[in-house]
N, C-alpha and C positions, 0 to 999 in steps of 0.2 A: 504494500500500500504506500503510495507516494505521500510524503509529508510536505505541507506548505512551509515556506520560510517567510520571514519578515520582508517587508518592502525594502529592496536594496537601494532605494532612493529615486525610483521612477514615479511612484504615486499609484494608488490603487484605483482611482477613478478612471474610467475609460469611456469610449464612444463607439458606436456601431461602425463608423468609417474612420476610426483612429489610424493615423499614420504610424510608421515604425518609430521606435524610440531612438535608434542609432542609425545614422546614414551610412552608406557604403564607404565613405571616406573616414569614418570614425567619429564624426561630429554628432552631437546630440540634436535631434530634430525638434527644436524648440524655437518658437517665435516670441521675442521679447517686445513688450509695449510699455510705454510710460517709464522707461528706464533712463535715469540720469546718466549722461556720459561723463567720462573723466579723461584726463590727458594720458594716464597710464594705459587706457584701453587703445589709444592710438598707437602706442609702442607695441603692445601685444598684437594688434592687427598688422602692423607693418613688418613684424618679425615672423608672422605666421602665414602670410599670403604667399602665392607662388612667386618665383623669381621674375617671371614675365610681368606680373602685376606690380611687383615692387619697383622695377626699373621704369615702368610706365609712369608710376607716381613720381619718381625722381625726375624724369624728363618733363612731366607736366609742371611740377613745382619750379624747376629751373626756368622753363619757358615763361611761366606766369610772372616770376620775379623780374626777369629781364624785360618783359613787355611792360610791366608797371613802371619801372624806372625809365625805360625808353620813352614812354608817354610823358613822363615828368620832364625829361630833358627836351623833348620836342615842344611841349607846351611853353616852357620857359624860354625857348629859343635855342636852336641847335648851334648857333654861333658860339655858344659858351663852351663847346667841346670840339667843333670842327667847322670848316667853311660851309655855309649854306649852299645847296645845289639848285635851289629854286623849285624842287619837287618835294612835296610833303612826304611821299612814299619813300624816296631815297634818303631824305633827312631822317625819317623814322628808322630806316635800316641802319644808318650810321649810328644813331643813338642806341639802337639795340646791340650792335656790335661793341660799342663803347661800354655799354652796361655789362655785357658778357665778360669783357676784359677786366672790368672793375670787380665784378662779383667773384671771379676766379683769381683775382690778384695777379693776372698775367701781365698786363700793361705792356703792349708792344711798342708804345711810344708814338704811334701814328696820330693818335688823338689824346688830348689831355684837357682837364678842366681849366677854365679860365675864370678868374674872379672868385670871391669869397663864397657866394651862394653855391656855385657848382662844385667848389672844393668841399663844402660841408656835405652836400648831397652824396657826392661820390665817396667820401670818407665813411658816411653812414652805410652806404651800400656795401663797401668793402667789409665792414664789420658784420653785416648780415650774411655776406658770403662766407666769412670764416666760421660763423656760428652754424650756418646751414651745412657746410661740408663736415664740420665736426659731428653734427647730428646724424648725417648720413653714414659717416664712418662708424659711429656707435651702433647704428642699426645693422650695418654689415657685420660687425663683430657679434652682435646679438643673434643674428640669423645663423652664423656659423657655430656659435658656442652654446646655443639653446639646446638643452637635452631633448631629444626626440626619438621615440622608438621608430624602427625602420622595418616593420614586419609586412610581408605580403601574404594576404589570405587568399585562399582559393575562392573564386567567384561562385563555385558550386558547393552545395551540401547534398550528400547522397544518402540513400537508404538501401542497404543490402544485407544479405545474410553473412554473419561472421561468427564462426564457431557455433553454427546452427541456431543463432539468435539474430533477429532483426536488429540492426545497429544504424544509427545515423553518424555520419563521418564528415569531417572537413579537413583541410590541409593548410599548413602554413610554412613559411620559410623566411629567412632574412633577405631583404632586398640587396644588401651590401655583401661584401666578401668577409665581413667580420663574423666571428662565431658567437652565437647567442649563448651566454653563460648562465646556467641554472634557470632556464625558463620554466615558468609555472603558469597554469591556466585555470581560470574559474569560468564555468558555464552555468548560466541561469536561464531557466525557461519562464517566459512571461506569457500567460494565456489570458486573453480578453474574452470573457463569457458573460452571458446574460443571467442575472440572478432571478430569484422568485418574484421580485418586485418589477422586473422588466428592465432594470438598469444594467449597464455593462460595467463590470469591475475586473480588475487585473488580479490574477493569482500568480504567485511566484514559487518556483521549485528549483532546488539545486540539482543539477544533472550530475550524476556520478559518472566519472570518466574512467576509461580503462587505465589511463595514466594521466595524472594531472601535473606532473613535473618530471623533468629529465635533467641530466647533468650539463650537457651542452648540445647545441643544435647546429652542426655544420651543413646539413643538407635540408631535408624536409621532415615534418612531423605530421602524421595523420592522427587526428584526435578522434577518439571513438567513444560513443555512449551506447551501451547495450540496453535495448528496450526490454528489460526484465520486469518482474512483478513489482519491484520497488520503483520503477520508472513512472513518472507522471504521464507518459505516452502509452503505457501498456494497455489501457482500456480502449484505445482507438486502433482501428485496422489501418492498413496501408493507405487505402483511398481516402479515408476520412482525415488522415493527418494533413493532407494538402488543403482541406477545407477549413482547418482551424485558423483562427486569428491569433497565431502564436509567433513569438520571436525568441530566438536563442541569443542571449546577450553574452558576449565574450570579453573577458579581461585577461590580458597576457602581460606578465611582468618578467623582466630579465635584467641581468647585469651587462651593461654595454661598455666595452673597453675604450671606445672613443671618448666617452664622457666620464669614464671611471665612476659611474654611479648607476643605480637602478632606474630603469625607465619603464613606462607602461603604455599600453595601447589597447583601445577598445574596438570592438567590431560586433556585427550581428548578422544573423541569417533568419529569413522568414520561412516558416514551415511550408507555406504554399509554393516555395521555389525548390522544394526537395525533388531530386531526380531519383526515381526508383529503379533498382536493379541496374545500377551503373557502378563502375569501379574506376578508381584513379589509375591512370597510366604511370609507369615509373618515370620519375623526373631526373634520375641520375643513373649513371652507368660507368663502367670502367673501360678506359681505352687500352690500346695494345701495350702501352708502357706501364699499365697498372694504376694510372691516376684516376681518381674519381671525378667524373664530369657531371656537373649540375646544370641542367637546362632550365632556366627560369621561365621560359615560354611554355613549359609542359606542366606547370603547377596546376592549371585548370583543366588539363586534358583528361577526359574520361572515355571509357569504352562501355558499350552496352552488352548485357548478357541476360539470359533468362534462367530462372530457377523453377524447379518443380514444386508445386503446392502440395 
């Protein structure tokens, strides 16, 4: 008989069309409203987004700053930094390039501020440039030094016979060449079901795994939960499993050599996405010289087979 556990932090209230708790990228599927923003959140955002998004923000900020000061120089009179060309567009471009040289403290010497006002403005811009580049440098350091788990989970969760017992399985590996030291895993099943009053509530169960920890992981790890009498899934047949509004919540922790500390990563699988009677294909093999070859592209590969009822 399966035993319920306390709410792991998700919340017991549910809804008929409730979305999954954890997205495929490991983020929690929660929309915040009326939340006050803080400056520290900007730092967290800029150190967590993709590299493409990060550099786009840097380029955007750089362009906006130069455009702002170029407009100031043009409005006050471009003669304060260079000879007027008679064209507003070309004068603005000269002001923009002067601003870029001042902001980066390059100073090619072709243009220079004339008079006290332009000297004060350009000096202030140079200060902003120094602070801006210091800020970006700090963000770059934060992005490289921020501890982050680097686990790749299989996109597929399967159901197959293992030791004559139906089992659900998924697979994981390290995205990098680093060996995961003492990885351990917790799996929790969240079931959203209608109660006697007609309301949907969440029930939580700890899934007993064949192995919930290993010493190190240089290749792949297939995580197995046997659907025995003690399993919360034992009362359901194979077909009804895919109709359940259930989610397997995963938490993996391990020691990462790069950051010399323990890191964590969350993931989840929906029961409706279970593939029945499929098996994971081997993701590593040995070459002629005896080396173990790990193919990252094969983590999700499965093959179909049929079992006798």
